[in-house]
MDTraj code that builds the backbone (N, CA, C; nanometers):
import mdtraj as md
import numpy as np

residues = "MET LYS LEU SER THR LYS ILE GLY LEU ALA ILE MET LEU SER ALA PHE SER CYS THR LYS GLU GLY GLY HIS ILE SER SER ARG THR SER THR GLN SER LEU ASN ASN SER VAL THR THR LYS VAL HIS VAL GLY ASP THR LEU GLY GLY GLY ILE VAL PHE TYR VAL ASP SER THR ARG VAL HIS GLY LEU ILE ALA ALA VAL ALA ASP GLN GLY ARG ILE ARG TRP TYR ASN GLY ALA PHE THR VAL THR GLY ALA LYS GLY LYS LYS ILE GLY THR GLY ALA ASP ASN THR GLN GLU ILE ILE ASN SER GLN GLY ALA GLY GLY TYR ALA ALA THR LEU CYS VAL THR TYR ARG GLY GLY GLY TYR THR ASP TRP PHE LEU PRO SER LYS ALA GLU LEU GLY GLN LEU TYR LYS HIS LYS ASP VAL ILE ASN GLY LEU SER ASN PHE PHE TYR TRP SER SER THR GLU VAL ASP SER THR LYS ALA TRP SER MET SER PHE TYR SER GLY THR TYR SER GLU LYS SER LYS GLY GLY GLN LEU ASP VAL ARG ALA ILE ARG THR PHE".split()
xyz = np.array([
    [0.0900, -0.1095, -0.0039],
    [-0.0222, -0.0233, -0.0065],
    [0.0815, 0.1380, 0.0121],
    [0.0794, 0.1897, -0.0812],
    [0.1175, 0.3368, -0.1172],
    [0.1243, 0.3962, 0.0797],
    [0.2619, 0.4984, 0.0594],
    [0.2422, 0.5825, 0.2036],
    [0.1502, 0.6627, 0.1820],
    [0.1098, 0.7464, 0.1428],
    [-0.0289, 0.8428, 0.0999],
    [-0.1680, 0.7955, 0.1206],
    [-0.1510, 0.6505, 0.0667],
    [-0.2922, 0.6130, 0.1021],
    [-0.3120, 0.5390, 0.2555],
    [-0.1688, 0.5035, 0.2850],
    [-0.1881, 0.4687, 0.4813],
    [-0.1822, 0.5905, 0.5573],
    [-0.1417, 0.7312, 0.5027],
    [-0.1762, 0.8192, 0.5458],
    [-0.2884, 0.8657, 0.5823],
    [-0.3832, 0.8524, 0.4437],
    [-0.5054, 0.9204, 0.4312],
    [-0.6142, 0.8060, 0.5225],
    [-0.5796, 0.6620, 0.5085],
    [-0.6316, 0.5864, 0.6424],
    [-0.6352, 0.6227, 0.7532],
    [-0.5336, 0.6425, 0.7896],
    [-0.4957, 0.6783, 0.9690],
    [-0.5733, 0.8095, 0.9600],
    [-0.5672, 0.8796, 0.8870],
    [-0.6524, 1.0257, 0.9131],
    [-0.7583, 1.0075, 0.9320],
    [-0.8310, 0.9116, 0.8416],
    [-0.9927, 0.8779, 0.8411],
    [-1.0450, 0.8200, 0.9554],
    [-0.9581, 0.7059, 0.9888],
    [-0.9916, 0.6307, 1.0962],
    [-0.9552, 0.6745, 1.2857],
    [-0.8500, 0.7634, 1.2742],
    [-0.8414, 0.8452, 1.3685],
    [-0.9650, 0.9443, 1.3939],
    [-1.0167, 1.0259, 1.3109],
    [-1.1160, 1.1470, 1.2911],
    [-1.2221, 1.0918, 1.3333],
    [-1.2917, 0.9197, 1.3039],
    [-1.4156, 0.8837, 1.3800],
    [-1.3728, 0.8118, 1.5098],
    [-1.2411, 0.8117, 1.5873],
    [-1.2339, 0.7435, 1.7231],
    [-1.3150, 0.8162, 1.8134],
    [-1.3523, 0.7440, 1.9170],
    [-1.3700, 0.8138, 2.0231],
    [-1.3783, 0.7444, 2.1786],
    [-1.3239, 0.7813, 2.2421],
    [-1.2840, 0.7036, 2.3714],
    [-1.3564, 0.7619, 2.4876],
    [-1.3603, 0.6779, 2.5853],
    [-1.4556, 0.6961, 2.6815],
    [-1.3311, 0.7407, 2.7934],
    [-1.3221, 0.8709, 2.8840],
    [-1.2268, 0.8546, 2.9774],
    [-1.2711, 0.9304, 3.0538],
    [-1.2510, 0.8838, 3.2050],
    [-1.2777, 0.9801, 3.2925],
    [-1.4285, 1.0066, 3.3345],
    [-1.4777, 0.9756, 3.2723],
    [-1.6610, 0.9527, 3.2836],
    [-1.6979, 1.0499, 3.1268],
    [-1.5982, 1.1077, 3.0701],
    [-1.6295, 1.2022, 3.0139],
    [-1.5843, 1.1102, 2.8163],
    [-1.6689, 1.1536, 2.7363],
    [-1.6671, 1.1186, 2.6060],
    [-1.5997, 1.2183, 2.5679],
    [-1.4500, 1.2113, 2.5060],
    [-1.3727, 1.2911, 2.4195],
    [-1.3441, 1.2371, 2.2943],
    [-1.3270, 1.2932, 2.2094],
    [-1.3018, 1.2328, 2.0489],
    [-1.1990, 1.3063, 2.0075],
    [-1.0704, 1.2525, 2.0275],
    [-0.9561, 1.2980, 1.9612],
    [-0.9313, 1.2798, 1.8603],
    [-0.8401, 1.3389, 1.7838],
    [-0.8200, 1.3530, 1.6442],
    [-0.6441, 1.3264, 1.6139],
    [-0.6082, 1.2394, 1.5670],
    [-0.4755, 1.2587, 1.5287],
    [-0.4522, 1.2049, 1.3714],
    [-0.3689, 1.3071, 1.3587],
    [-0.2871, 1.3404, 1.1881],
    [-0.1630, 1.3094, 1.1855],
    [-0.1371, 1.2379, 1.0966],
    [0.0260, 1.1732, 1.0435],
    [0.0565, 1.2385, 0.9350],
    [0.2054, 1.3060, 0.9497],
    [0.2568, 1.3764, 0.7947],
    [0.3239, 1.3161, 0.7602],
    [0.4118, 1.3244, 0.6871],
    [0.4617, 1.2713, 0.5672],
    [0.6006, 1.1926, 0.6615],
    [0.6476, 1.2784, 0.7540],
    [0.7565, 1.2104, 0.7950],
    [0.7445, 1.1353, 0.9175],
    [0.5876, 1.0672, 0.9082],
    [0.5151, 0.9520, 1.0050],
    [0.5161, 1.0157, 1.1711],
    [0.5378, 1.1383, 1.1770],
    [0.5080, 1.1839, 1.2965],
    [0.3462, 1.2108, 1.3055],
    [0.3122, 1.1660, 1.4521],
    [0.1648, 1.1749, 1.4654],
    [0.1125, 1.2901, 1.5886],
    [0.0459, 1.3668, 1.5399],
    [-0.0071, 1.4711, 1.6723],
    [-0.1623, 1.4651, 1.6856],
    [-0.1594, 1.4420, 1.7964],
    [-0.3004, 1.4052, 1.8732],
    [-0.3766, 1.5331, 1.8903],
    [-0.4847, 1.5873, 1.8329],
    [-0.5557, 1.7183, 1.8976],
    [-0.6413, 1.6565, 2.0020],
    [-0.6486, 1.7366, 2.0897],
    [-0.6784, 1.7773, 2.2190],
    [-0.8272, 1.8262, 2.2384],
    [-0.9000, 1.7846, 2.2974],
    [-1.0449, 1.8525, 2.3283],
    [-1.0579, 1.8966, 2.4893],
    [-1.1520, 1.9928, 2.5027],
    [-1.2051, 2.0312, 2.6490],
    [-1.2895, 1.9256, 2.6879],
    [-1.2505, 1.8932, 2.7927],
    [-1.3151, 1.7357, 2.8741],
    [-1.2492, 1.6210, 2.8394],
    [-1.1162, 1.6262, 2.7898],
    [-1.0545, 1.5080, 2.7667],
    [-0.9547, 1.5150, 2.9037],
    [-0.9428, 1.3778, 2.9643],
    [-0.8739, 1.3443, 3.0718],
    [-0.7539, 1.3067, 3.0249],
    [-0.6278, 1.4012, 3.0910],
    [-0.5290, 1.4127, 3.0142],
    [-0.4229, 1.4649, 3.1152],
    [-0.2879, 1.4431, 3.1291],
    [-0.1827, 1.4642, 3.2129],
    [-0.2210, 1.4944, 3.3636],
    [-0.3049, 1.4148, 3.4245],
    [-0.3089, 1.4358, 3.5764],
    [-0.4425, 1.5077, 3.5969],
    [-0.5326, 1.5646, 3.4837],
    [-0.6455, 1.6152, 3.5160],
    [-0.7524, 1.6225, 3.4011],
    [-0.8189, 1.7412, 3.3733],
    [-0.9327, 1.7511, 3.2861],
    [-0.8934, 1.8717, 3.2064],
    [-0.8923, 1.8474, 3.0736],
    [-0.8790, 1.9738, 2.9741],
    [-0.9933, 2.0578, 2.9791],
    [-0.9668, 2.1915, 3.0134],
    [-1.0763, 2.3147, 3.0165],
    [-1.0374, 2.4141, 2.9365],
    [-0.9079, 2.4140, 2.8715],
    [-0.8773, 2.5302, 2.7598],
    [-0.7909, 2.4347, 2.6560],
    [-0.8220, 2.4979, 2.5281],
    [-0.6989, 2.4311, 2.4156],
    [-0.6990, 2.5736, 2.3316],
    [-0.5830, 2.5814, 2.3061],
    [-0.5513, 2.6925, 2.1779],
    [-0.6049, 2.6425, 2.0399],
    [-0.5511, 2.7455, 1.9679],
    [-0.6252, 2.7235, 1.8224],
    [-0.5666, 2.6153, 1.7487],
    [-0.4394, 2.5874, 1.7942],
    [-0.3792, 2.4416, 1.7541],
    [-0.4478, 2.3595, 1.7843],
    [-0.4980, 2.3311, 1.8908],
    [-0.5832, 2.2071, 1.9556],
    [-0.4683, 2.0937, 1.9926],
    [-0.3034, 2.1548, 1.9957],
    [-0.2333, 2.0420, 2.0635],
    [-0.1789, 2.1026, 2.2089],
    [-0.2285, 2.2329, 2.2491],
    [-0.1477, 2.3055, 2.3833],
    [-0.2946, 2.3543, 2.4390],
    [-0.2996, 2.3676, 2.5474],
    [-0.3712, 2.4313, 2.6191],
    [-0.3379, 2.3812, 2.8209],
    [-0.4505, 2.4046, 2.8769],
    [-0.4796, 2.3525, 2.9965],
    [-0.5255, 2.2598, 3.0697],
    [-0.4965, 2.2346, 3.1804],
    [-0.5311, 2.0874, 3.2558],
    [-0.5897, 2.1498, 3.3891],
    [-0.6743, 2.1260, 3.4298],
    [-0.7352, 2.1461, 3.5620],
    [-0.7214, 2.0443, 3.6805],
    [-0.7106, 2.0176, 3.7687],
    [-0.6440, 1.8853, 3.8886],
    [-0.8001, 1.8305, 3.9071],
    [-0.8128, 1.7310, 3.9343],
    [-0.9654, 1.6387, 3.9666],
    [-1.0032, 1.7008, 4.0728],
    [-0.9279, 1.7777, 4.1822],
    [-1.0257, 1.7981, 4.2935],
    [-0.9562, 1.9445, 4.3523],
    [-1.0505, 1.9922, 4.4352],
    [-1.0020, 2.1266, 4.4638],
    [-0.8678, 2.0932, 4.5845],
    [-0.7663, 2.2015, 4.5910],
    [-0.6468, 2.1515, 4.6861],
    [-0.7076, 2.2061, 4.8087],
    [-0.7942, 2.2899, 4.7870],
    [-0.8568, 2.3220, 4.9356],
    [-0.8968, 2.4561, 4.9530],
    [-0.9452, 2.5243, 5.0841],
    [-0.9776, 2.6678, 5.1107],
    [-0.8863, 2.7032, 5.2125],
    [-0.8071, 2.8160, 5.1262],
    [-0.7420, 2.8797, 5.2271],
    [-0.6896, 3.0193, 5.1865],
    [-0.6025, 3.0879, 5.2646],
    [-0.5954, 3.2537, 5.2040],
    [-0.4787, 3.2424, 5.0916],
    [-0.4692, 3.3870, 5.0229],
    [-0.3996, 3.3947, 4.9141],
    [-0.2630, 3.4446, 4.9642],
    [-0.2331, 3.4845, 5.0670],
    [-0.1032, 3.5538, 5.1250],
    [-0.0712, 3.4405, 5.2415],
    [0.0754, 3.4757, 5.2867],
    [0.1179, 3.4136, 5.3911],
    [0.1607, 3.4542, 5.5377],
    [0.0684, 3.5655, 5.5233],
    [0.0808, 3.6541, 5.6262],
    [0.0947, 3.7936, 5.6345],
    [0.1939, 3.8151, 5.4874],
    [0.2557, 3.9443, 5.4990],
    [0.1893, 4.0230, 5.3251],
    [0.0933, 4.1326, 5.3799],
    [0.0639, 4.2186, 5.2890],
    [0.1662, 4.2818, 5.2416],
    [0.2158, 4.2417, 5.0856],
    [0.3055, 4.2973, 5.0351],
    [0.2719, 4.3182, 4.8587],
    [0.3304, 4.3957, 4.8095],
    [0.3027, 4.3588, 4.6620],
    [0.4296, 4.2780, 4.5823],
    [0.3277, 4.1698, 4.5647],
    [0.4227, 4.0391, 4.5032],
    [0.4821, 4.0145, 4.3065],
    [0.4102, 4.1377, 4.2817],
    [0.4487, 4.1653, 4.1422],
    [0.3569, 4.0307, 4.0532],
    [0.2962, 3.9727, 4.1011],
    [0.2056, 3.9126, 3.9970],
    [0.0567, 3.9633, 3.9613],
    [0.1172, 4.0396, 3.8444],
    [0.0060, 4.1071, 3.7701],
    [-0.0262, 4.0440, 3.6436],
    [-0.0083, 3.9681, 3.6145],
    [-0.0503, 3.8618, 3.4940],
    [-0.1774, 3.8433, 3.5072],
    [-0.2552, 3.8796, 3.3740],
    [-0.4340, 3.8585, 3.3827],
    [-0.4393, 3.7702, 3.2490],
    [-0.3568, 3.7212, 3.1702],
    [-0.3671, 3.6423, 3.0665],
    [-0.3693, 3.5198, 3.0670],
    [-0.3984, 3.4588, 2.9812],
    [-0.3530, 3.3093, 2.9294],
    [-0.2169, 3.2899, 2.9402],
    [-0.1952, 3.1866, 3.0076],
    [-0.0298, 3.1642, 2.9944],
    [0.0730, 3.2703, 3.0995],
    [-0.0029, 3.3110, 3.1896],
    [0.0943, 3.4146, 3.2875],
    [0.0684, 3.3225, 3.4185],
    [-0.0296, 3.2386, 3.4333],
    [-0.0209, 3.1923, 3.6007],
    [0.0721, 3.1190, 3.6438],
    [0.1762, 3.0542, 3.5588],
    [0.3124, 3.0116, 3.5871],
    [0.3633, 3.0893, 3.6502],
    [0.4038, 3.1955, 3.6021],
    [0.4906, 3.3259, 3.6378],
    [0.4122, 3.4152, 3.7514],
    [0.3016, 3.4053, 3.7821],
    [0.2404, 3.4579, 3.8776],
    [0.2874, 3.3971, 3.9796],
    [0.2349, 3.2675, 3.9857],
    [0.2531, 3.1956, 4.0999],
    [0.4116, 3.1995, 4.1859],
    [0.5063, 3.1895, 4.0942],
    [0.6567, 3.1877, 4.1016],
    [0.6549, 3.3243, 4.1977],
    [0.6480, 3.4290, 4.1092],
    [0.6298, 3.5436, 4.2137],
    [0.5779, 3.5569, 4.3291],
    [0.4435, 3.5070, 4.3454],
    [0.4008, 3.4850, 4.5065],
    [0.4821, 3.4324, 4.5751],
    [0.5455, 3.3258, 4.5263],
    [0.6053, 3.2002, 4.6581],
    [0.7355, 3.2803, 4.6508],
    [0.8285, 3.3823, 4.5493],
    [0.9380, 3.3995, 4.5945],
    [0.9291, 3.5326, 4.6397],
    [0.7964, 3.6027, 4.7022],
    [0.7783, 3.7489, 4.7400],
    [0.7192, 3.6732, 4.9186],
    [0.6551, 3.5805, 4.9215],
    [0.5843, 3.5263, 5.0409],
    [0.6477, 3.4095, 5.0963],
    [0.7531, 3.3378, 5.0431],
    [0.8486, 3.2191, 5.1279],
    [0.7700, 3.1131, 5.1284],
    [0.7889, 3.0215, 5.2157],
    [0.7714, 2.8856, 5.2529],
    [0.6240, 2.9198, 5.3465],
    [0.5622, 2.8310, 5.3534],
    [0.4145, 2.8706, 5.3873],
    [0.3071, 2.8017, 5.3405],
    [0.1853, 2.7801, 5.4100],
    [0.0413, 2.7223, 5.3609],
    [-0.0181, 2.8499, 5.3405],
    [-0.0601, 2.8567, 5.1786],
    [-0.1356, 2.9490, 5.1083],
    [-0.1422, 2.8886, 4.9507],
    [-0.2305, 2.9606, 4.9361],
    [-0.3128, 2.9187, 4.7803],
    [-0.1542, 2.8807, 4.6722],
    [-0.0985, 2.9906, 4.6462],
    [0.0317, 2.9745, 4.5397],
    [0.1075, 2.7864, 4.5762],
    [0.1417, 2.7869, 4.7230],
    [0.2039, 2.6969, 4.7776],
    [0.1210, 2.5428, 4.7375],
    [-0.0054, 2.5547, 4.7698],
    [-0.0895, 2.4487, 4.7600],
    [-0.0874, 2.4006, 4.6304],
    [-0.0592, 2.5144, 4.5165],
    [-0.0511, 2.4223, 4.4033],
    [0.0446, 2.4145, 4.3395],
    [0.1757, 2.4617, 4.3923],
    [0.3103, 2.3530, 4.3244],
    [0.3176, 2.2294, 4.3953],
    [0.2692, 2.2209, 4.5757],
    [0.3239, 2.0968, 4.5705],
    [0.2319, 2.0169, 4.5501],
    [0.1264, 2.0103, 4.5040],
    [0.0081, 1.9146, 4.4421],
    [0.0906, 1.8310, 4.3461],
    [0.0734, 1.6744, 4.3461],
    [0.1238, 1.5982, 4.2515],
    [0.0646, 1.5579, 4.1995],
    [-0.0646, 1.5699, 4.1288],
    [-0.1643, 1.4793, 4.0674],
    [-0.1365, 1.4266, 3.9240],
    [-0.1195, 1.2952, 3.8977],
    [-0.0917, 1.2731, 3.7830],
    [0.0618, 1.2159, 3.7803],
    [0.1001, 1.2660, 3.9037],
    [0.2824, 1.2693, 3.9043],
    [0.3675, 1.3694, 3.8340],
    [0.2789, 1.4620, 3.8187],
    [0.3127, 1.6020, 3.7838],
    [0.3631, 1.7065, 3.8621],
    [0.4395, 1.7793, 3.8325],
    [0.5317, 1.8915, 3.9811],
    [0.5256, 2.0457, 3.9044],
    [0.4512, 2.0148, 3.7914],
    [0.4295, 2.1946, 3.7482],
    [0.3071, 2.2653, 3.7415],
    [0.2114, 2.2117, 3.8747],
    [0.0752, 2.2521, 3.8722],
    [0.1006, 2.3856, 3.9212],
    [0.0072, 2.5105, 3.8958],
    [0.0252, 2.6362, 3.9702],
    [-0.1005, 2.6994, 3.9509],
    [-0.1105, 2.7968, 4.0163],
    [-0.2413, 2.8794, 4.0912],
    [-0.2947, 2.9513, 3.9148],
    [-0.4083, 2.9301, 3.8696],
    [-0.4481, 2.9854, 3.7525],
    [-0.4236, 3.1530, 3.7811],
    [-0.4348, 3.2553, 3.6547],
    [-0.4201, 3.3988, 3.6290],
    [-0.5807, 3.4061, 3.6294],
    [-0.5930, 3.5348, 3.6451],
    [-0.7358, 3.5872, 3.6099],
    [-0.7969, 3.5149, 3.5081],
    [-0.7409, 3.5510, 3.3940],
    [-0.8305, 3.4753, 3.2542],
    [-0.7885, 3.3242, 3.2458],
    [-0.7117, 3.2608, 3.3034],
    [-0.7211, 3.1103, 3.3260],
    [-0.8501, 3.0598, 3.4029],
    [-0.8527, 3.1203, 3.4991],
    [-0.9625, 3.1074, 3.6258],
    [-1.0927, 3.1596, 3.5247],
    [-1.1458, 3.2546, 3.4598],
    [-1.2094, 3.2548, 3.3690],
    [-1.2418, 3.1336, 3.2626],
    [-1.1647, 3.0748, 3.2210],
    [-1.2214, 2.9462, 3.1318],
    [-1.2098, 2.8457, 3.1870],
    [-1.1676, 2.8232, 3.3600],
    [-1.2145, 2.7470, 3.4457],
    [-1.3312, 2.7181, 3.4353],
    [-1.3898, 2.8726, 3.4812],
    [-1.5511, 2.8655, 3.5088],
    [-1.6079, 2.8223, 3.3924],
    [-1.5808, 2.8981, 3.2676],
    [-1.6490, 2.8516, 3.1401],
    [-1.6789, 2.7032, 3.1362],
    [-1.5692, 2.6367, 3.1908],
    [-1.5768, 2.5350, 3.1100],
    [-1.6180, 2.3966, 3.2635],
    [-1.6764, 2.4336, 3.3476],
    [-1.6803, 2.4067, 3.4281],
    [-1.7871, 2.2768, 3.5076],
    [-1.8492, 2.2734, 3.3517],
    [-1.9699, 2.1350, 3.3489],
    [-1.8452, 2.0216, 3.3041],
    [-1.7706, 2.0338, 3.2617],
    [-1.6814, 1.9321, 3.2421],
    [-1.5720, 1.8777, 3.3504],
    [-1.5756, 1.9538, 3.4625],
    [-1.4894, 1.9720, 3.5417],
    [-1.5680, 1.8878, 3.6750],
    [-1.5164, 1.8096, 3.7397],
    [-1.5835, 1.7437, 3.8501],
    [-1.5086, 1.8404, 3.9870],
    [-1.6444, 1.8297, 4.0817],
    [-1.6033, 1.8686, 4.2464],
    [-1.5765, 2.0416, 4.1997],
    [-1.6570, 2.1091, 4.1536],
    [-1.5710, 2.2379, 4.1496],
    [-1.7158, 2.2978, 4.2544],
    [-1.6696, 2.4057, 4.3367],
    [-1.7901, 2.4414, 4.4180],
    [-1.8454, 2.5567, 4.3468],
    [-1.9842, 2.6207, 4.4640],
    [-2.0398, 2.7364, 4.3910],
    [-1.9905, 2.8681, 4.4628],
    [-1.8435, 2.8319, 4.5402],
    [-1.8024, 2.9332, 4.6422],
    [-1.6833, 3.0245, 4.5054],
    [-1.6147, 3.1077, 4.5538],
    [-1.5336, 3.1917, 4.5426],
    [-1.3614, 3.1214, 4.4867],
    [-1.2967, 3.1705, 4.3861],
    [-1.2102, 3.1053, 4.3584],
    [-1.0745, 3.1852, 4.3307],
    [-0.9462, 3.1650, 4.4199],
    [-0.8468, 3.2172, 4.4141],
    [-0.7829, 3.2180, 4.2639],
    [-0.7237, 3.3540, 4.2060],
    [-0.6565, 3.3607, 4.0533],
    [-0.5114, 3.3856, 4.1393],
    [-0.4294, 3.3745, 4.0584],
    [-0.2749, 3.4174, 4.0778],
    [-0.2554, 3.5484, 4.0629],
    [-0.3726, 3.6568, 4.0315],
    [-0.3342, 3.7718, 3.9842],
    [-0.3562, 3.8891, 4.0782],
    [-0.2967, 3.9452, 4.1011],
    [-0.2972, 4.0468, 4.2590],
    [-0.3340, 4.1627, 4.1946],
    [-0.4218, 4.2183, 4.2809],
    [-0.5054, 4.3689, 4.2582],
    [-0.3678, 4.4783, 4.2912],
    [-0.3301, 4.4583, 4.4577],
    [-0.2276, 4.5361, 4.4853],
    [-0.1823, 4.4679, 4.6553],
    [-0.1272, 4.5555, 4.7353],
    [-0.0719, 4.4509, 4.8423],
    [-0.1715, 4.4048, 4.9459],
    [-0.3009, 4.4448, 4.8670],
    [-0.4075, 4.3775, 5.0375],
    [-0.4941, 4.2772, 4.9891],
    [-0.5133, 4.2912, 4.8087],
    [-0.6414, 4.2200, 4.7550],
    [-0.5454, 4.1448, 4.6340],
    [-0.6499, 4.0451, 4.6078],
    [-0.6246, 3.9623, 4.4827],
    [-0.7393, 3.9468, 4.4035],
    [-0.7453, 3.9099, 4.2714],
    [-0.8612, 3.8716, 4.1992],
    [-0.8760, 3.7457, 4.2405],
    [-1.0561, 3.7227, 4.2701],
    [-1.1166, 3.5718, 4.2452],
    [-1.2312, 3.5941, 4.1448],
    [-1.3149, 3.4695, 4.1586],
    [-1.4099, 3.4666, 4.1121],
    [-1.5136, 3.3533, 4.1531],
    [-1.6364, 3.3935, 4.1324],
    [-1.7546, 3.3324, 4.2217],
    [-1.7868, 3.2402, 4.1138],
    [-1.7644, 3.1148, 4.1475],
    [-1.8154, 2.9828, 4.0651],
    [-1.9684, 2.9578, 4.0524],
    [-2.0303, 3.0699, 4.1399],
    [-2.2057, 3.0424, 4.1263],
    [-2.2143, 3.1488, 4.0051],
    [-2.1782, 3.2575, 4.0304],
    [-2.2268, 3.3902, 3.8942],
    [-2.1592, 3.4042, 3.7689],
    [-2.0030, 3.3686, 3.8359],
    [-1.8978, 3.3958, 3.7033],
    [-1.8563, 3.5191, 3.7112],
    [-1.8887, 3.6185, 3.8257],
    [-1.8350, 3.7449, 3.8163],
    [-1.7041, 3.7251, 3.8826],
    [-1.6068, 3.8403, 3.8525],
    [-1.4390, 3.8598, 3.8855],
    [-1.5139, 3.9449, 4.0424],
    [-1.4013, 3.9053, 4.1367],
    [-1.4194, 4.0109, 4.2598],
    [-1.2654, 4.0239, 4.3365],
    [-1.2197, 4.1693, 4.3882],
    [-1.1386, 4.1727, 4.4502],
    [-1.1318, 4.1522, 4.5853],
    [-1.0765, 4.0341, 4.6242],
    [-1.0774, 4.0084, 4.7714],
    [-0.9587, 4.0202, 4.8432],
    [-0.9534, 4.0132, 4.9834],
    [-0.8883, 4.0720, 5.0730],
    [-0.7653, 3.9276, 5.0719],
    [-0.6826, 3.9176, 5.0546],
    [-0.5413, 3.8254, 5.0240],
    [-0.5718, 3.7193, 5.2124],
    [-0.6467, 3.8168, 5.2792],
    [-0.6414, 3.7251, 5.3899],
    [-0.7393, 3.6178, 5.4171],
    [-0.8172, 3.6157, 5.3194],
    [-0.9753, 3.5536, 5.3315],
    [-0.9523, 3.4069, 5.2802],
    [-1.0354, 3.3319, 5.3080],
    [-1.0361, 3.1742, 5.2825],
    [-1.1244, 3.1898, 5.1754],
    [-1.0419, 3.1258, 5.0777],
    [-1.1082, 3.0824, 4.9344],
    [-1.0797, 2.9711, 4.8913],
    [-1.1385, 2.8773, 4.7691],
    [-1.1154, 2.7683, 4.7209],
    [-0.9816, 2.7970, 4.5962],
    [-0.9264, 2.6665, 4.6010],
    [-0.8103, 2.6526, 4.5316],
    [-0.8359, 2.5319, 4.4409],
    [-0.8081, 2.5741, 4.2843],
    [-0.7901, 2.4618, 4.1862],
    [-0.6868, 2.4716, 4.1369],
    [-0.5867, 2.3742, 4.1339],
    [-0.4267, 2.3667, 4.0796],
    [-0.4466, 2.3504, 3.9183],
    [-0.3842, 2.4267, 3.8306],
    [-0.4071, 2.3758, 3.7006],
    [-0.2595, 2.3795, 3.6268],
    [-0.2601, 2.2954, 3.4983],
    [-0.0855, 2.3181, 3.4658],
    [-0.1083, 2.3039, 3.3175],
    [-0.0100, 2.3458, 3.2217],
    [-0.0471, 2.3161, 3.0545],
    [0.0093, 2.2111, 2.9780],
    [-0.0216, 2.2040, 2.8983],
    [0.0113, 2.0821, 2.8039],
    [0.0539, 2.1491, 2.6552],
])
top = md.Topology()
chain = top.add_chain()
for i, resn in enumerate(residues, 1):
    res = top.add_residue(resn, chain, resSeq=i)
    for name in ("N", "CA", "C"):
        top.add_atom(name, md.element.get_by_symbol(name[0]), res)
traj = md.Trajectory(xyz[None], top)
């Protein structure tokens, strides 16, 4: 059979394959290039990398995964009202924000450290979502198990005393005191 025929068959078969993972039906699409490399397209709701996919970029190859459960309800800061520099709001800034918070706040039990110490699926690169990443998590909350209707922390700081949060009941953002006890859901990239 010619290589082009094999590639065409592989593409057709994979385009129609569906698998049940983690209680969700997901349809992953694989494509094979002329050099025989295979790329799997990922979809919101897929089980992947220790969690559930809740955001996929335009390539359908990269995106964000949410942990399968909350890491707890805890305060944003480690007891010191300081400006941490965690100002990133966009998708792709949560990991840097989380590192900024930890660099400023140090060791202890607070939202950012709950995320970086989480080891879901054996992965060590979990972080606290930025404001926009948290918005995407809310947008797709129907495919993520165990989210509460309470407020969740983002890693995006407002000022020395407040950080952005989101109500998972109404989907509205709020500036909350860093000393408040809110829910935390770690995320990671793929």
